[in-house]
C-alpha positions as CSV (number, residue, x, y, z in Angstrom):
1,M,-34.5,152.8,228.8
2,N,-34.7,149.1,228.0
3,Y,-31.3,147.3,228.5
4,F,-32.5,143.9,227.5
5,V,-33.2,142.2,224.2
6,D,-36.2,143.2,222.1
7,E,-38.4,141.0,219.9
8,R,-36.0,141.5,217.0
9,G,-33.0,140.3,218.9
10,Y,-31.5,143.7,219.4
11,Y,-30.2,145.7,222.4
12,G,-30.7,149.2,221.1
13,D,-28.4,149.4,218.1
14,F,-26.6,146.1,218.7
15,G,-27.4,142.4,218.3
16,G,-29.3,140.7,215.6
17,A,-28.3,137.6,213.6
18,Y,-25.8,138.2,210.8
19,I,-25.3,134.6,209.6
20,P,-24.7,132.7,206.4
21,E,-27.7,131.1,204.8
22,M,-26.4,127.6,205.8
23,L,-26.8,128.5,209.5
24,Y,-30.3,130.0,209.2
25,P,-32.1,126.7,210.1
26,N,-30.0,126.1,213.2
27,V,-30.3,129.7,214.5
28,E,-33.9,130.0,213.6
29,E,-34.8,126.7,215.4
30,L,-33.0,128.1,218.5
31,R,-34.7,131.4,218.3
32,Q,-38.2,129.9,218.0
33,K,-37.7,127.3,220.8
34,Y,-35.1,128.5,223.4
35,Q,-37.3,130.6,225.6
36,A,-40.2,128.1,225.8
37,I,-37.6,125.4,226.7
38,I,-35.9,127.5,229.4
39,D,-39.3,128.6,230.9
40,D,-40.5,125.0,231.1
41,E,-40.9,123.8,234.7
42,Q,-39.2,120.4,234.1
43,F,-36.2,122.1,232.4
44,H,-36.0,124.7,235.3
45,Q,-36.0,122.0,237.9
46,E,-33.4,119.9,236.2
47,F,-31.2,122.9,235.6
48,K,-31.6,124.0,239.3
49,A,-30.8,120.5,240.6
50,L,-27.6,120.2,238.5
51,L,-26.4,123.6,239.6
52,K,-27.0,122.6,243.3
53,D,-25.8,119.0,243.3
54,Y,-23.2,118.9,240.5
55,V,-21.8,122.5,240.2
56,G,-22.0,123.2,243.9
57,R,-24.1,126.3,243.9
58,P,-24.8,128.7,245.5
59,S,-21.2,130.0,245.3
60,P,-20.3,131.9,248.4
61,L,-20.3,135.7,248.6
62,Y,-17.2,136.3,250.7
63,L,-16.4,139.5,252.6
64,A,-12.6,139.9,251.9
65,K,-11.7,141.6,255.2
66,R,-8.0,142.5,254.5
67,L,-8.9,143.9,251.0
68,S,-11.8,145.8,252.6
69,D,-9.4,147.4,255.1
70,K,-7.0,148.3,252.3
71,Y,-9.6,150.0,250.1
72,G,-11.8,151.5,252.8
73,A,-15.0,149.7,251.7
74,N,-16.8,146.4,252.1
75,I,-15.2,144.3,249.3
76,F,-17.2,141.2,248.6
77,L,-16.0,138.4,246.2
78,K,-18.6,136.4,244.4
79,R,-16.7,133.1,244.4
80,E,-17.4,131.6,240.9
81,D,-13.9,130.1,241.2
82,L,-15.3,127.6,243.6
83,N,-17.7,126.1,241.0
84,H,-17.0,122.6,239.6
85,T,-14.5,123.1,236.8
86,G,-13.2,126.3,238.5
87,A,-15.1,129.1,236.8
88,H,-18.5,130.6,235.9
89,K,-18.5,128.8,232.5
90,I,-20.2,125.7,233.9
91,N,-23.5,127.6,234.6
92,N,-24.0,128.2,230.9
93,T,-22.8,124.8,229.6
94,I,-25.2,123.0,232.0
95,G,-28.1,125.1,230.6
96,Q,-27.1,124.6,227.0
97,I,-26.5,120.9,227.2
98,L,-30.0,120.4,228.6
99,L,-31.3,122.7,225.8
100,A,-29.4,120.6,223.1
101,E,-30.9,117.4,224.4
102,K,-34.4,119.0,224.2
103,L,-33.6,119.8,220.5
104,G,-32.4,116.3,219.8
105,K,-28.8,117.1,219.1
106,K,-26.2,114.4,219.5
107,R,-22.9,116.3,218.8
108,I,-21.6,119.3,220.7
109,I,-19.0,121.9,219.5
110,A,-17.5,124.8,221.3
111,E,-14.8,127.4,221.2
112,T,-12.5,128.3,224.0
113,G,-9.8,130.8,224.9
114,A,-8.6,130.3,228.5
115,G,-9.8,126.8,228.3
116,Q,-12.4,127.2,231.0
117,H,-15.4,127.1,228.7
118,G,-13.8,124.1,226.8
119,V,-13.4,122.2,230.1
120,A,-17.0,123.1,231.1
121,T,-18.3,121.9,227.8
122,A,-16.3,118.7,227.8
123,T,-17.5,118.1,231.4
124,V,-21.2,118.3,230.6
125,C,-20.7,116.2,227.4
126,A,-19.1,113.5,229.6
127,L,-22.0,113.9,232.1
128,R,-24.6,113.4,229.4
129,G,-22.7,111.0,227.1
130,L,-22.5,113.3,224.0
131,E,-19.7,113.7,221.4
132,C,-17.6,116.9,222.1
133,V,-15.3,118.8,219.8
134,V,-13.6,122.0,221.1
135,Y,-11.8,124.5,219.0
136,M,-8.9,126.4,220.6
137,G,-6.3,128.7,219.2
138,E,-2.8,127.2,218.8
139,V,-1.3,129.9,221.0
140,D,-3.9,129.3,223.8
141,I,-3.3,125.5,223.6
142,K,0.3,126.2,224.6
143,R,-0.4,128.7,227.4
144,Q,-3.3,126.8,228.8
145,A,-1.9,123.3,228.7
146,P,-3.5,122.0,231.9
147,N,-6.9,122.8,230.6
148,V,-6.2,121.1,227.3
149,A,-5.2,117.9,229.2
150,R,-8.4,118.1,231.2
151,M,-10.6,118.4,228.1
152,K,-8.8,115.4,226.5
153,M,-9.2,113.4,229.7
154,L,-12.9,114.2,229.7
155,G,-13.1,112.6,226.2
156,A,-13.3,115.8,224.1
157,K,-11.4,116.2,220.8
158,V,-9.4,119.5,220.9
159,V,-8.8,121.0,217.5
160,A,-6.2,123.7,217.0
161,A,-7.1,127.0,215.2
162,T,-3.9,127.9,213.3
163,S,-5.1,131.0,211.4
164,G,-4.8,134.7,212.4
165,S,-3.6,135.3,215.9
166,K,-4.3,131.7,216.8
167,T,-6.4,132.7,219.8
168,L,-10.1,133.0,220.7
169,K,-11.3,134.9,217.7
170,D,-9.9,132.3,215.4
171,A,-11.2,129.4,217.5
172,T,-14.7,130.9,217.1
173,N,-14.2,131.2,213.4
174,E,-13.4,127.5,213.2
175,A,-16.3,126.5,215.3
176,M,-18.7,128.5,213.1
177,R,-17.3,126.7,210.0
178,D,-17.9,123.3,211.7
179,W,-21.5,124.2,212.5
180,I,-22.1,125.3,208.9
181,S,-20.8,121.9,207.8
182,N,-22.8,119.9,210.4
183,P,-26.2,121.8,210.7
184,V,-28.5,118.9,211.5
185,D,-27.1,116.9,214.5
186,T,-24.8,119.5,216.0
187,H,-25.4,122.2,218.7
188,Y,-22.8,124.9,219.1
189,I,-22.4,125.9,222.8
190,I,-21.1,129.4,222.5
191,G,-19.3,130.3,225.7
192,S,-20.0,134.0,226.0
193,V,-22.7,136.6,225.4
194,V,-21.7,136.9,221.8
195,G,-22.8,135.5,218.5
196,P,-26.2,135.7,216.7
197,H,-29.4,136.1,218.5
198,P,-30.6,134.3,220.6
199,Y,-27.1,133.4,222.1
200,P,-26.4,136.6,223.9
201,D,-29.7,136.5,225.7
202,M,-29.7,132.8,226.3
203,V,-26.2,132.8,227.8
204,A,-27.0,135.9,229.9
205,Q,-30.1,134.1,231.3
206,F,-28.1,131.0,232.3
207,Q,-25.4,133.2,233.9
208,S,-27.9,135.4,235.7
209,I,-27.8,133.0,238.6
210,I,-24.7,134.9,239.7
211,S,-26.5,138.1,240.4
212,F,-29.6,136.4,241.6
213,E,-27.7,134.7,244.3
214,T,-25.7,137.8,245.1
215,K,-28.8,139.9,245.8
216,N,-30.0,137.3,248.3
217,Q,-26.6,136.8,249.9
218,L,-26.0,140.5,250.2
219,L,-29.4,141.1,251.9
220,E,-28.5,138.3,254.4
221,Q,-25.1,139.7,255.2
222,T,-25.7,143.5,255.1
223,G,-29.5,144.0,255.2
224,K,-29.4,145.5,251.7
225,S,-29.9,143.6,248.5
226,L,-28.3,146.3,246.3
227,P,-24.6,147.0,246.3
228,D,-23.1,150.3,245.5
229,Y,-20.7,148.9,242.9
230,V,-20.5,145.7,240.9
231,L,-17.2,144.9,239.0
232,A,-16.4,142.1,236.5
233,C,-13.9,141.5,233.8
234,V,-15.0,141.5,230.2
235,G,-13.8,139.7,227.1
236,G,-17.0,138.6,225.4
237,G,-18.6,139.3,228.7
238,S,-20.6,136.4,230.1
239,N,-19.4,136.5,233.7
240,A,-20.0,140.3,233.7
241,M,-23.5,139.9,232.3
242,G,-24.3,137.3,234.8
243,M,-23.0,139.6,237.6
244,F,-24.9,142.6,236.2
245,Y,-28.1,141.0,235.1
246,H,-30.3,141.5,238.2
247,F,-28.9,144.9,238.9
248,I,-29.2,146.5,235.5
249,D,-32.6,148.1,236.1
250,D,-31.5,149.5,239.5
251,E,-29.6,152.6,238.4
252,T,-28.3,153.2,241.9
253,V,-26.0,150.2,241.4
254,K,-22.8,151.3,239.4
255,L,-21.8,148.7,236.9
256,I,-18.1,148.5,236.1
257,A,-16.8,146.3,233.3
258,V,-13.0,145.9,233.0
259,E,-11.4,145.1,229.7
260,A,-7.8,144.0,228.9
261,A,-5.5,147.0,228.0
262,G,-2.8,144.4,227.3
263,K,0.6,146.2,227.0
264,G,-1.2,149.6,227.0
265,I,-4.1,151.2,225.2
266,D,-1.9,152.7,222.5
267,S,0.8,150.0,222.4
268,G,-0.8,148.1,219.5
269,F,-1.1,145.1,221.8
270,S,-4.4,145.5,223.5
271,A,-8.0,144.1,223.8
272,A,-9.6,147.3,225.1
273,T,-12.6,147.1,222.8
274,T,-14.7,150.0,223.9
275,T,-11.8,152.4,223.8
276,L,-10.3,151.2,220.6
277,G,-13.3,149.8,218.7
278,K,-16.1,151.0,216.6
279,E,-19.5,149.6,215.6
280,G,-19.5,146.6,213.2
281,V,-20.4,143.0,212.8
282,L,-18.4,140.1,214.3
283,H,-19.3,136.4,214.8
284,G,-22.9,136.9,213.9
285,S,-24.0,140.1,215.7
286,R,-23.6,143.8,215.5
287,S,-21.5,145.1,218.3
288,I,-18.4,147.1,219.0
289,L,-15.1,145.6,217.8
290,M,-11.5,146.5,217.1
291,Q,-11.1,147.0,213.4
292,T,-9.1,148.9,210.8
293,A,-10.4,151.8,208.7
294,D,-11.6,149.3,206.0
295,G,-13.3,147.0,208.5
296,Q,-10.6,144.3,209.0
297,V,-10.6,142.9,212.5
298,V,-7.6,144.0,214.5
299,E,-5.7,141.2,216.4
300,P,-6.2,141.6,220.1
301,H,-3.7,141.0,222.9
302,S,-4.0,140.1,226.5
303,V,-1.9,138.1,229.0
304,S,-5.3,136.5,229.9
305,A,-6.5,134.1,227.2
306,G,-10.1,134.6,228.1
307,L,-10.0,138.3,227.5
308,D,-8.0,138.1,224.3
309,Y,-11.0,138.9,222.0
310,P,-11.5,141.9,219.7
311,G,-15.2,142.5,220.5
312,I,-17.8,142.5,223.2
313,G,-21.2,141.1,223.5
314,P,-24.0,143.3,222.0
315,Q,-25.7,143.8,225.4
316,H,-22.4,145.2,226.7
317,A,-22.1,147.4,223.7
318,H,-25.6,148.8,224.5
319,L,-24.7,149.3,228.2
320,F,-21.5,151.1,227.1
321,K,-23.2,153.3,224.5
322,T,-26.1,154.3,226.8
323,G,-23.7,155.0,229.7
324,R,-25.4,152.5,232.0
325,G,-22.1,150.7,232.5
326,L,-18.6,152.1,233.0
327,Y,-16.2,150.3,230.7
328,A,-12.5,150.6,231.8
329,S,-9.3,148.7,231.1
330,I,-6.4,147.3,233.0
331,T,-2.9,146.4,231.6
332,D,-1.3,142.9,231.8
333,E,1.1,144.1,234.5
334,E,-1.7,145.7,236.6
335,A,-3.7,142.5,236.4
336,L,-0.8,140.3,237.4
337,Q,0.0,142.5,240.4
338,A,-3.6,142.4,241.5
339,G,-3.6,138.6,241.3
340,L,-0.6,138.5,243.6
341,L,-2.2,141.0,245.9
342,L,-5.4,138.9,246.3
343,T,-3.3,135.8,246.8
344,Q,-1.2,137.3,249.6
345,Y,-4.1,139.2,251.3
346,E,-6.8,136.6,251.2
347,G,-5.2,133.3,250.3
348,I,-7.1,133.1,247.0
349,I,-5.2,132.7,243.7
350,P,-7.5,134.2,241.0
351,A,-7.6,133.6,237.2
352,I,-5.8,136.4,235.5
353,E,-9.1,137.3,233.8
354,S,-10.6,138.0,237.2
355,A,-7.5,139.8,238.4
356,H,-8.3,142.6,235.8
357,A,-11.5,143.4,237.8
358,L,-9.6,143.3,241.1
359,A,-7.0,145.7,239.7
360,Y,-9.5,148.4,239.0
361,L,-10.2,148.7,242.8
362,E,-6.9,150.6,242.9
363,K,-8.4,153.3,240.6
364,M,-11.6,153.9,242.6
365,Q,-12.5,156.1,245.5
366,F,-14.9,154.7,248.1
367,K,-16.9,156.0,251.0
368,A,-16.8,154.1,254.3
369,G,-19.6,151.6,254.2
370,D,-19.8,151.2,250.5
371,N,-20.7,147.6,249.4
372,V,-18.6,146.5,246.5
373,V,-19.1,143.1,244.7
374,V,-16.3,141.8,242.5
375,C,-17.0,138.7,240.4
376,L,-14.2,136.3,241.0
377,S,-15.0,134.5,237.7
378,G,-12.3,131.8,237.9
379,R,-9.4,130.3,239.8
380,G,-5.8,130.7,238.9
381,D,-4.7,127.1,238.6
382,K,-4.7,127.4,234.8
383,D,-2.5,130.5,235.0
384,M,0.2,129.3,237.3
385,E,2.8,129.1,234.5
386,T,2.2,132.7,233.6
387,Y,2.3,133.9,237.2
388,M,5.5,131.8,237.8
389,K,7.2,133.3,234.8
390,Y,6.3,136.9,235.6
391,F,7.2,136.8,239.3
392,N,10.2,134.4,238.9
393,L,8.6,131.9,241.3
C-alpha cells in the first residue's frame, strides 16, 4: 500500500487539484517546480540553517514522567510548542517563504484559524522583507486577539472574513479569492496539508522534520527508533502529518489522529470530519468533509480555533480510508480538562488543539514499557482567555 502522493497528485482516491481556471498558472508553476526546488542542496542548507538558528530546532522530545506514571506507559511529548512563534507552523512557513523567493514572488497571503499560522507567516515575511496579508475569520479574530496583535506588530495586514461561520473555512475562501485576483506576484502560503496538489505534499515534507527528529531522539533515549503509538490532533492535519510522516511505512507504529468532537458528535456543533463527513471537494482537493445531502459544507464547531475546519487533508483521508490511521475525536470539555491536567502534572500549558491529542490518552490501554509520542503542536498562551473563562481563573 502506498500512503504517499502519486504522480497525478492523489493519495488513493483523494487529492488532485480542483481549481478555477484563473489559478491554473499558479498551481501548475508550483507543481512543476516545487520538488526540484526543495531537493536543491542550496535550498536544503538554507532551510536547515534557519530551522536550527532561527526556529530553535531540534525541538526536545520530553519524557513526561508524571503523565507516564498516570497512564502506565512512557509518554513522550514532542515539544513543538518550544519553536519560535510557539507552534509547528513555523516549519512550513520557513520552507514556503524560501520557495516563494525562488519563484520570484513579492507578496505573501495566508489564512489562519488559531492565529499560529498567521503569526508564523507574518514572522517569515518580516524576516525576508515581503508584503504579508493574512485572512482570519471574524470570530477567530475575537477569540485569538493576542495572535492578531502579534501579526500586526510584525507588519502584516489582517483581513477579517465575515461570511459563513466567520472561522477558518471562510478565511481560506477569502485567501483563495485574493490569489485568483493577484496571480502573478503573489504566493499563497497554505498552513495545512490541504488545498490543491502540490500543497498537501509540500507542507507534509516541510513538517516531516518533526518525525525525522523524533526517530533519532527516541533511539537515543530508548534504544528504539520506532514508538508503539504516535498521537496528534487533526484539523487540516499538518502537525499530525509531520508527526506521522517517517512512521507511515512502519506498520508496527500505531498512528492516532484526534479530531474535535466539539459539543458532541451528534450535537450539531462538531468538527469530527471522519465520523460525520463523506467524500467530496473542498478548497481545491478531493477529501472527506462535513456536508449536507446536497453537498453544502456544514459549519464546524470546536473550542479550538485551529481544529474548527469541516474537512481533513487528502493524505489523512487516505490513511483513514485504508485503516492505516485511527481517527478518533475528543469533545471541547475533554480537551480543556486535558490541558489543565498537563499544566498541573508537568508545568506545561498546551494549546487547546494539542490538548485534544492529550485527552485521548484517557481512552487508551497501554502495556508497561510502551513508548507513546504525543505531538505537543503548540503552546497555550493564545488560549488563556478560553482556559480562564472555563475554569473561572
